[in-house]
C-alpha positions as CSV (number, residue, x, y, z in Angstrom):
1,M,-17.2,-53.9,-92.2
2,E,-13.8,-52.3,-93.8
3,I,-14.1,-48.7,-94.9
4,E,-12.8,-45.9,-96.6
5,P,-9.3,-44.2,-95.0
6,S,-10.9,-40.8,-94.6
7,Q,-13.7,-42.5,-92.8
8,A,-11.7,-44.1,-90.3
9,L,-9.5,-41.6,-89.8
10,E,-12.8,-39.5,-88.9
11,R,-14.5,-42.2,-86.7
12,L,-10.8,-42.5,-84.7
13,R,-10.6,-38.5,-84.5
14,R,-14.0,-38.6,-83.3
15,L,-13.7,-41.4,-80.6
16,C,-9.9,-40.1,-79.1
17,L,-11.7,-36.0,-79.4
18,A,-14.9,-37.5,-76.9
19,L,-13.0,-38.0,-74.3
20,P,-11.4,-35.3,-71.7
21,E,-9.0,-32.5,-72.3
22,T,-7.7,-34.3,-75.7
23,S,-6.3,-32.0,-78.6
24,E,-5.2,-33.5,-82.2
25,R,-1.9,-32.5,-83.6
26,L,0.5,-33.0,-86.3
27,S,3.4,-35.2,-85.1
28,H,5.6,-37.1,-86.9
29,G,3.9,-35.7,-90.2
30,A,0.4,-38.2,-88.8
31,P,-2.5,-37.1,-86.9
32,T,-2.0,-37.4,-83.2
33,W,-4.0,-37.0,-80.3
34,F,-2.6,-36.3,-76.8
35,V,-3.9,-35.6,-73.7
36,R,-4.0,-32.3,-72.1
37,G,-1.3,-31.3,-75.1
38,K,1.2,-33.5,-73.8
39,K,1.2,-37.4,-73.4
40,T,0.3,-39.3,-77.0
41,F,-2.5,-42.2,-76.3
42,V,-3.0,-42.7,-80.1
43,T,-1.9,-41.4,-83.1
44,L,-2.5,-42.8,-86.6
45,A,0.0,-45.1,-88.9
46,D,-0.8,-43.9,-92.6
47,H,1.5,-45.8,-94.6
48,H,4.4,-44.1,-93.4
49,H,6.2,-47.6,-92.5
50,D,4.7,-50.0,-94.8
51,D,1.5,-50.0,-97.0
52,R,-1.4,-50.7,-93.9
53,L,-3.4,-48.4,-92.3
54,A,-3.6,-48.5,-89.0
55,F,-3.0,-46.5,-85.5
56,W,-0.7,-47.3,-82.8
57,C,-1.8,-47.1,-78.9
58,A,-0.9,-47.3,-75.4
59,A,-1.9,-50.6,-74.4
60,P,-2.1,-52.9,-70.4
61,P,1.1,-54.7,-69.7
62,G,0.3,-58.4,-72.0
63,A,-2.5,-57.1,-74.4
64,Q,-0.1,-56.4,-77.5
65,Q,1.7,-59.6,-76.9
66,A,-1.8,-61.7,-76.4
67,M,-3.5,-59.9,-79.5
68,V,-0.9,-60.1,-81.9
69,A,-1.0,-63.8,-81.2
70,E,-5.1,-64.0,-81.0
71,E,-5.5,-61.7,-84.3
72,P,-2.2,-61.1,-86.7
73,E,-4.9,-59.8,-89.3
74,R,-6.0,-56.7,-87.1
75,F,-3.4,-56.7,-84.5
76,F,0.1,-56.2,-84.8
77,R,3.6,-54.5,-82.6
78,P,4.5,-51.1,-83.5
79,P,7.6,-50.5,-84.6
80,Y,9.2,-47.6,-82.3
81,V,7.0,-47.8,-79.1
82,G,5.9,-51.9,-79.6
83,H,8.6,-52.1,-77.2
84,R,6.9,-50.4,-74.5
85,G,4.1,-52.8,-75.4
86,W,2.2,-50.2,-77.4
87,L,-0.8,-52.1,-79.5
88,G,-0.9,-51.7,-83.5
89,V,-4.2,-52.0,-85.0
90,Y,-5.0,-52.4,-88.6
91,L,-7.8,-49.8,-89.9
92,D,-7.5,-51.5,-93.7
93,V,-9.1,-55.1,-92.8
94,P,-12.9,-55.2,-91.2
95,A,-12.7,-53.1,-88.4
96,D,-15.4,-54.0,-84.9
97,W,-15.6,-50.1,-83.7
98,A,-17.0,-51.0,-80.5
99,E,-13.9,-52.5,-79.8
100,I,-11.8,-49.5,-81.1
101,A,-13.7,-47.5,-79.1
102,E,-13.2,-49.4,-75.9
103,I,-9.2,-49.6,-77.2
104,V,-8.8,-46.0,-77.3
105,T,-10.0,-45.5,-74.0
106,E,-8.2,-48.0,-72.5
107,A,-5.0,-46.5,-74.2
108,Y,-6.3,-42.5,-72.6
109,R,-6.9,-44.7,-69.7
110,L,-2.9,-45.5,-69.0
111,I,-2.1,-41.8,-69.8
112,A,-4.2,-39.6,-69.0
113,P,-3.8,-38.6,-65.0
114,K,-6.3,-39.9,-62.7
115,S,-8.5,-36.9,-62.1
116,L,-9.2,-37.3,-66.4
117,T,-9.9,-41.1,-66.1
118,A,-12.1,-40.4,-62.9
119,R,-14.5,-38.6,-65.6
120,L,-14.9,-41.4,-67.5
121,G,-17.1,-43.1,-64.9
């Protein structure tokens, strides 16, 4: 289901801030979520690089290539961090928010220390 940009941001914000010891602040002019205030795991891409609303996040090895190849209308290789395997996720298309929650949680698991990821269960 497609939603307004402000609603997409609020849903993304709730997902990110629900994870242990996360915080939000602007980075490069965009809302960005950090683990323990230091390491980025998700950043909003709000029309800075094109006319699309999306977010970029850490992703497991090979996930970016597989997801972009399978669904290029939903996923992309983001600039600046794509070469590190980060995944771009469009939010201006009908979104599966359960899947987005999984993607965000996986990004967190990749960046957060084991002591925090253990709290996820």
